[in-house]
N, C-alpha and C positions, 0 to 999 in steps of 0.2 A: 194491967194489960201491957204486953210488950209492944215496942214501937211498930213492929211489922204487922201485928194483929190490929193495932190502933189505926194505922193508915189504911189497912185493908177494910176495916169497918167504915172509915170515912168514905171510901169508894163505894162500898155496898149500900150505904145509906144516901148516896147521891149528893153528899155535901159538896164535893168538888164541882159537880154540875150546877148545883144551886148557886155556888159562889160565882161561877162563870156567867150564868144567866143574869144574876143580880148586877154584876159589874157592867155587862153589855147594856142591859136595860137602863141602868142608872146613867151611863154615859150618854145614851140617846135622850133621856129625859132632861139632862143638864143642857145639852145642846139645844133642844127644842125650847127650853125655858129662856136661855140667854138670847136666843134669836127672835122669839115671838113676843116676850114680855114688853120690850121697848116699843113694838108696834102699837100696843094697846096702852102705852104710857104707864105700865105697871112699874113701880119704883125699883131701883137696883137692889134694894135690900131683899126683895121677894126672891130674886134669883139666888142670892146668897143663902136664904132660908131653905130653899129646895135642896141646894148642895149639902147643907148641914144636916138636913133631915135624912137624906140618902146615906150619908156617912154614918150617922147613928144607927140607921136601920141595917147596915151590912153585918155587923157581928150578931145582931138579933136574928137575922135570916139564917145564919150559919147554925146558931143554937137551936132554932126551930127545926132545921133540916136534920140535925142530929137526934133531937129528942122526939120528933113526931114523924108519923108516916101516914100517907094517904092510902086508905084501904077501901074495899067495896062498901064497908059499913061506915065510912066517914073517916075523919082525922082522929088518930089514936096515938098514944105514946108508943114508941118503937118497942120498948121492952114488954108491952102488953100484947103485941101482935103475935099470934100463933104462926109458926114457920109456914104452915100450909096456906095461910091467908095473906102472906106478904106479896105485894105486887111492885116491889122496889125496882125490879128489872123493867117492868112495863112503864113505870113512872120515869125511869132513866131515859127510855127511848123517847118519851114525850118531851122530856127536858132537852134532849138532843135536837129534836125537831124545832122546839121553841127557840133554842140558841141559834140554829141555822136561820130561822125566820127573822129573828131580831138582827142578826148580822147582815142579812140581805137589806133590811130596812136602813141599817147604818150605812151600807154602801150606797144605797139610793140617796140618802141624806147628804153624804159627802159629795156625790156627783152633782146634786142640785145646788149645793153651796158653792161648788167649784165653778159651775157654769151659769149661775143665776146672774142677772143684771143687778147693778147696785140699786138698793132700795131708794126710791125717790119720793118726793112730796110734790107739791104743786109746781107745774111748769117744768118738770124734769129736773128739779134741783135736788142734789143728793141730801138725804136726811142728816147724815153725819158730816156736816160742813159748817164752817164758821168764818166770820171776818171780825177782826178786832179793830174797832173804830179808834180814831185818835183819842188819847186820854186828855181830858181837860186839865190845863195847868192852873191850879187854884192857889199857887204860891204867890205871895205878895210881890216877890221879885220875878217879873215877867221874863227875865233872862234865864230862868230855870225851865223854860219850855223844852229845852233839849233833854232834861231829865225825864219829863213826862213822855216825850218821844221814845226815849231809851227804854223805859219800862214797858211801853207798848211793844216795842220791837223785840225785847227779850221774851215776853210772854208768847208772841207770835212764833219766835224761833223754837221755844220749848214745845208748843203745840204742833208745829210743823214736823216734828220728829216722831209723831204718832201716825203710823201707817194707816190706821183705820179711819182717819179724819182728813177731810179736805180742808185746807187752810189757805186763805187768800193772803197774798203778800202785802206788806205795809205800803209799798209804792202805789197800790190801787186803793187802799183805804184812807190814806192821808188826805185825800181831797174832800172828805166829808166832815161835817161838824161832829163834835163829841157826842151830842145827844139829839140827833135829827128826829123829825116827826114822821117822815115818809119811809118807815122801816121796810115795808113790803117792796116798795120801788127799789130801795137800795139792795135788798136781798136779791131781787131779780137782776139788777145790774151786775152784781158781783157773783151771782150763781150760788148763793148759800141759803141755808135754812135757818141759821142762827147768827146773832150779832152779840158781841160783847162790848158794852159801854163802860167807861171808867173815868175817874178823875184822880189826880195826884196833887197833894199839897206837901211841899217840903219846907220844914221850918227847922233851921239849925241841923242837929244830928237826928231829927225824927222825921217820919214821913207818914202821911195818912193816905190810904188808897181805898177808894170805893169802886166796886165793880158790880155789874149785873148782866146776866145772860138772858137774852130775849129771843123768842121764836118769831121770825119775821112774818110768817103767814097770819098769825093771830095776835101779835103784840104781847103774847103771854110771857110773864117774867118767870123763867125756870129756876133762877137762883140769884141771890145777891148777897154781898158780904162787905163789911168794912174792916179795915186793918189799921191799927195804930201801932207802929213799930219804930224801933231805932233803925237807922240806916244800915247798921251791920247785920240786920235781919232781913234785908230786902230780897235776898235770893230765896229765903224760906217762904216769903209772901208770894213770889212768882211761882214757886213750886206748888203752894197750896191752891192758888188760882187755877193753874193748869190741871192739877189733879181733880179739883172740884168739877171743872168743865168735863173732864174725861168721865167722871162718875155720873154727872147729869145726862150726858149723851150716850151712856152705856157703851163706852169704848173698850175694846179689848187691848190691854197693855201687856207687852212682853217685858221680860226682866230688863232688857237693854233700854226699852222706852221709859220704864220707871226710873232708871238711872239718869237718862237724859232730862227728865222732868225735874230731877232733884240736883242737877249739876250746879256747882259753885265755882265759877271760873277764876275768881281771885278773892283773897282775904283783905286786900288793901282797898279801902273805900275811896281814897283819893285817886287811885289808879282806875277804879271802876268809873268814877265820875269823869275822868279825862277820856276814857274809852267811849262813854255815852256821848260826849261832845263830838268825838270823831265820827261815830256812827251817824249822828244827826246831820253833820256837814256832808258826809259822803253819800247820803241816801237821796240827794237831790236828783231830779230827773236828768238834767244835763249839767255835768260837773264842770264848772268854770275853774280856771287855774287858781284863782284866789281861794275858792272853796277847797280845792285839792291840797293846796299848801297848808291851810288851816287844819284840815283833817289830818294831814300827815303829822303836823306838830302835836296835835292832841294824842295820836297813837304813840308817838315817840315819848311823850310825857308818861303815858300809861305804862309802857315797858320799862321806863327809867325808874318808876316808883315800884314796880313789881316785875322783876326779871323773869319770873316763872309764869307770867300771864300769857299763856299760849294763844288764846283767842285774840288778844291785842297784837301779838307778833304776826298772826295770820293776816289781820286787817292792815297792819303796817306794810307787809309785803305786797298786798294787793294794791295799796295806794302808790307805792313805788312803781309797780308794774304799769299802772294807768298812766302815771306821769312819763314813764319811759316811752310808752307807745305814742303818746300824743304831743309831747313837747320837749322831752329831754332824753334822747337816746344815747346818753353818755355811758362810758365804762363805769364811772362811779355810781350812777343810778342803777345800772344793771347789778353791780355788786351789792348795793344796799338791798335791792329786792331779793337777791339770792340769800344773803345772810339772814334777813328777817324770816324768810321761809324756812331756812334750815333750822333756826331756833324754834320755830313753832312746831315743826315735825319732830325735833328731838324731845321737846317737852311732852307732846301729846300726839303721837303718830296716828292714833285712831280718830282724832278730832276731825269731823267732817268739814268744818270751816277751814282747817289747815289743809286738807286735801283739795278743797275748792281753790284755795290760794295757790297751791302747787299747780293746778290746772291752768289758772290765769297766768302764772309765771311762764309756763311753757308756751302758752298762746301768745301773750303780749311781748315777752322779753326774749325767750330762748328760740322761739319760732319752731318748736318741736310740736307740730300739730297732731301727729299721730299719738304721741304720749299724752298731750292735753285731752284728746278725744277719749283715750282709754281711761284716764282718771275720771273724767266727767261722767262717762257711762257708769262707772262704779259708784260714784257719788249719787247719781240719779237713781240707781237701783236701791241704794240704802236710804235715800232721802227723797222719796217721790213727791213730797209736798213742797220741795224747794224749787221755786221758779227760776232761780239763777242757773241751775245746772242745764235745763233745756235751752235757756237763752244763750248760755255760753257754747253749748253744743251747736247751736245754729250759727254762731259767729265762726266757730272752728270749721264747720262744714263748708261755709263760704270760702274760707281760705284754701280748702282742699278741692274746691270746684264741685262740691256736692250740692248743687243749687236746690233741687227738689227736696232733699233731706233738710237743708237749712230752713226752707220755708215751713216744712212740717214741724220742725223743732220750735220755730217761733210761735206757731199756732198752739203747740203744747204748752209753752211758757205762758201764753195769754189765757189759757184755761185757769191757771193759778194766779195770774196777775193781769186781769182783763183790762185794767185802766192804767197800765204802765206805758207812759208815752215813749220811753226809750225802746221798749219791745215793739210797739206799734210802728214807730218811725223806722226802726231797723228792718222790720218785716216789709214795710212799704218800699224802702230802698231796694231790698232784695227782689221783690216782685217787679219793681221798675226796671232793674238791670237784667231781669229775665224777659223783659218786654211783655209782662202780664199786667197790662195797664188797668184793666177792670179790677183786678185783685188789689193793685196798688191804690186805686181810688177808694175802694171800700175800706181799706185799712187806714188810710190817712184821714178819711172822713170820720172814722171812729175816734181818732186822736183829736180832731178838731171839735168833735162833740163834747169831749172831756175838757179840752182847753182851747177855746175858740181864738184866744189871742196868743197862742204859743208860736213864737217866731220860727223855731226850727220846723214845726209842722207846716206852717204857712209857706215857708221857703221850699219845702219838699213838694208840696202840692203844686206850687208854681213851676217847679222844675219838671214835673210830669207833663204839664201843659206845654212847656217849652219843648220837651222831647217830641211832642206830637205836633209842634208847629202852631199851637193855638195861643198866639201871643196876646190876643185881647182877653182871653180867660186868665192868662197868667198875670196880666196887668191888674185885673180885678182882685186877684188874691194878694198881690204885692201892695196894693193900695191899703190893705188892712194891716200891713206889717211895718212897724217903725224901723228905720235904718240904724240899728244899734251897732255902733262901731266895734264893740267887743264881741259881737256875734258874727264870726267869720262866715258862717253858712248864709245868714241873712244878707250880708254885704255882697258876697260873691254871686248870689242868686239875682240880686238886683243888677249887679254889674253884667251878668250874662244877658239879662233882658235888655239893657242899654246897648250891648253889643249886637244882639239879634235884631234890634230895632235900628241899628246903625246910628244911634243918637250919641255920637262920640263926645260932644260938648257936655252933655248931661253926665256921661261916664266920668269925665275929668272932674267935674264938680263933686260927684259922689265920692270918688277916691280921695280927693283933697280934704273933704269934710271928715271922712273916716280916719285918715291919717292924723288929722288935727285932734280928734276926740278919742283915739285909741289909748287904752291903758298902756303906759310905757313899758310895763314888764312883759307885754306880749310881743316879743322880739320877732318870732317867726311870722306872725300875722302882719307886723309892720313891713317886713321884707316882701311878703306876698302882695300887699296893697300897693307898694312901690312898683312892682312888676305890672300890676293891673293899670296903674296910672300911666306908666310908660307905654303900654299898649294903646290906651285911649288917646294919648297925646300923639302917638305915631300915626294912628288912623285919622286923627284930626289935622294932620299936617304940621304939628309942632315938633319938628325933628330935634331941635336943640333941647327942648323940655324933656322929650322922650329919652335922649341920651343921658341927661342928668339924672332922671329917675332910675333908669336901668343901672347906671354906675353906682348910685347909692344902694340899690338893691343888691348888686354884685358884692360890694364891700361888706354889707351886713351879713350876707349869706356865707361868705368866706370866713368871717369871724365865727359864725355859728358852727360851720363845718370843722373848724379846728377843735371845737369842743365835742362835736358829734360826728366824727368822720364816717361812721357807718350808716348814717341816716339818708336813705335814698330820696326822701321827700325834699330835703335841702338841695341835694345834687340836681334834682329835676328842675327846681325853681332857678337854680344857678344856670342851668342850660337855657332857660327862657331869657334870663338876663343877658347871657352871652349872645343869643340870637338878636336881641334888641339892640345890642351894641355893634352888630354887623359881623360877628365872629361865627359864621355858619358852621364851619368845620369844628370849632371848639364846642359849639352847642350840641352838635350831633354826638361828639365824643362823650360829653358829660351825660347826655340823655341815655346813651347806650350803657354807661357805667351804672346809672340809676336802675335801668331795666335789669341789668345783670345781678344787681344786689337783690332785687325783688324775686328774680327767677331762682337765685341760689337759695333763697329762703322758702322756696316752693309756695309762694303766696299767690295762688291762682285768683284770688279776689281782686287784688290791686294790679296784677300784671296787665290786664287789658287796658287799664287807664294809662299806664306808662307807655304801652304800645301805641295808644292813640296819640299821645303827646309826641312820640317819636315820628309818627306819620305826619303830624302837623309841621314839625321842624324840617322833615324831608321835603314837604311841599314848598315851604318857604325858601329852602335852599335850592329849589329847582329840580329835585330828584323825583319827578312825577311818577315814574314807574314803581319805585319802591313804595312811595306813599299810597298809591292806588291799590297795589297788591295787599298792603296791610289793611287798608280800609275795607276791601272786599271781604277779607276774613273776619274783621271785627264787626261787620254789619250783621252777622248772624251768631256772634259769640256772646254767651252769657257773661255779664260783668262789664261789657263795653258800653260806654255812654254814647256811642256813635248811633245816630238815627238818621233816616232820610231827611227829616225836617231840619235837623241841626246842620247837616251838610249843605242843604239848600239855602239856608238863611245866614249862616255864619260867614262874616267877611274874611275870617282867617283862612278860609278855604278858596278864596278867589283865585289863587295861582293855578288851581286845578280845574276851574270852571269850564274851560273850553274843551276839555277832554271827554269824548263820548263815554268812556268807561266810568268816569266820575259822574257824569250826568245820569247814567243808569242807576247809580247808587242813591241819587236824590229822589227817586220815584218810590212812592209808598207801595209796598207789596200787597197791603190790605188797607181798607179804609181806616182812617184814624178813628179813635174811639172817644167821642165826646160823651154826652149824656150825664154829665156831672156838673153841678152848679159851682161856680167859683166861691 
């Protein structure tokens, strides 16, 4: 048979139409199987069996379509059908209608899948969701706890890159025991249907890892495994664990996601060990300078041991960026952050962690908020399970004056990281500066439910009461908080309370104690405490003591400014020291310089704070008109800490107190919002 006649015969016998109908029906059956089998806990191999069966059946269907024909007398071999008895044309029309019907069903299925809500189990918890609890460290050397933390973190990171799965961040899970009994309660607190428990035992160059996957609602053990491997096989174990979880939860994995699960960031075990140390140190809720320095040292060791370790370079850049923002805004620190980032992007430009580091560099160091926002949106789209991206988007949105957007992003981050104290306190601060006090109280109470003794959270709650003029409630909160000299937020909140109470003698004692017990490496905090001490001494009538404190503060700040000339925070504190020394003109000049630096960086989050400090210096210098005009604007500006209660109670505003315009600003526009227990 010549080709033309053969293909014509294929068409006459409806082989093409049978093939099309079979393909469409098979696709629909596969989709139904993969979507419905998990609902009834049918194992994943059943879906694979259906697919295999349909693949085998395809050539068989084509052979049958060629060899047989449906006639009024039943199914007969095509060669045995008399021409007058053939109804292939009628059968073809029926196949056309069948194909159209199935295609309509396919379209309906796709629409339902597109717009259906996520499948949920008890209490609205997504079925495809997981939290990895802290891995128990079973090593004899308890100093190896960082290694267990690191394995947990890397498994979470691998799983978080699976779009089909909701994964809770480690910062929310690290507060739990390794094998708790109240699994259902933990599942509800974290909003997940499944938990992974595990243990790690490191002995020499070998490691033993035990894991088990548990359904929270029923305590059912879905899967468990033990691995005894050499350390150089640790990445394979992490991949096997993540892949097994994906299989048990019937997750759909793309090719890129399979690659992410199998990623091997370094071949150097010592570099990997140093990296894990750095991750463990940098993952703390509130990063102290000592932790930051140790984490930085660990990441530096990792890249020294493996210069191609892109993930470690990305982390190193992020650590430099954090230190630049909070304590060392020097040109050398800026360059270190840039070079580390550049190395990470050169090695692996598609690495999401490197892109996240680039966003942090633009936010914390370069001050390019538009670029940071653009990168973060891209990372968030590619990595929707990563809570850092929406958290960072919230921080950037504040800098751009997008306050409502910022609060929305914080809530988004808390969906993936519901027990993250940093997200909760940052969201609280945002709501407070928007004067949405009810929201602020709800958020900070969530933080204190998680960590009742957390100094930062207690200080923040007290500051909300202070903003509302509820000093008794603030006292009750502060009574639960130790005056840790190294916690600047705690000390300054207590100092604010002493100032609002006009208890200057207690303020002097507080700052003298803080200065005596402060870590000597915290140079900026030392300067700030001296300025506070000078203020209290001045209010208490100790003019000589105040001048001595302000002079020491001035000298220390000038030394720091020689190292960090572009740091507006240092310049603003120097302005306060100058004012304390009686140089009103110099103080105003310095504060305007600090404000200009913030404005030139388009930092709309901190700008109202610097403007409020300028108004204070103007008031003390006798320039009432300028001070009051600024305060009138700030009283309704998001980001400003100015409230009627603080203006009414603060002794620093006494120079304006007899002006009717100022008096109007001290009157509450709406009733204060109590209703929350200290």
